Residue, then its C-alpha position, 0 to 999 in steps of 0.5 A: t514461449f509466452a506460456e512458459l514465461r507466464q509461469v516464471g512470473v518475472v522476466a528480463i527484457t531487452a527492448l527499445v523505447d520508441e514512440w508510435r502515434g504519440a504514445t511510448q511503446l517498447k519494441i522487445h528484442s528478447m525476453r528470458p526468465t530471471e531468478a529475481g526474488p522479492e528483494q531484488l524486485r522491491e528495488l525496481v518497484a515504485r515506493t512512497p517518496f516519504d520516509v516510512e518510519e516518519l509516517f508510521s511515527e506520525l500515525l502512532e502519535t496521532l492515535r495516542t491523542l485519542d480520548s477513547p481508552w478502548l480505541r487507543e488500546m485497540f490500536e496499541v494491540a494492532f500495532a504491537d504485531a510486528d508482522f502486521v506493522a511490517r506489511l503495513k509499512e510496505s503495502p500499496a493502497a491499490s493495485s493501480y489507482h491512488h497510492s499504488y506503490l510500496g508504502g502507499l497505504l501508510e502514506h494514504i492513511v497518514s494523509l487522511l489523518r491530516v485531512s481529517e484534522q482539517l475537517l474536524r476544525a470545520y465540523p467541530r461537532l463530529n466525534r474526533d475519535l471516530v473520524l480518525a479511527g475511520a481514516v485509519l481503518h477504512d482501508i486497513g484490510k488492504v494489508e491482506e487484500l493485496a500482494w506485492d511480491k511479484g508486482f501488485r496483485y490481489t490475493t485469493r482472500g482479497q478477491l473473495l472477501g475484499h478489504i472491507a470485509i477483511 
């Protein structure tokens, strides 16, 4: 039954892809629980088309150019946490909007750093360190707000606090 399948979380389906009134639909023939774990699911979930290690290297290189020794040290401490870095490299930026795929948050942050550099050329009076730090930090709480072990969903902490407070 559907109630039983909901508790399983992951199901394998046999279906026919069809079109009805101009929209794609699935005609499901069968549905059964599966023992797929997080690793197997990651192979099926969309991910950034970019190399995550290259994105992370670009992030670190950009942060090393900050003038403020306090901001540089803050980021060095944060990115010395291997568990945090692993989650950052995998985290989606959203559950359904922009960059809603594995590695999406890191891609989003790096793209904002690139755009910020362009913005700083147009507005040279802005404090570069603060603009770049803001680009990195504005969504960083999504590492804990979102879970992606069985699809993309909000954690309890994420629902209660949100990524800004986190």
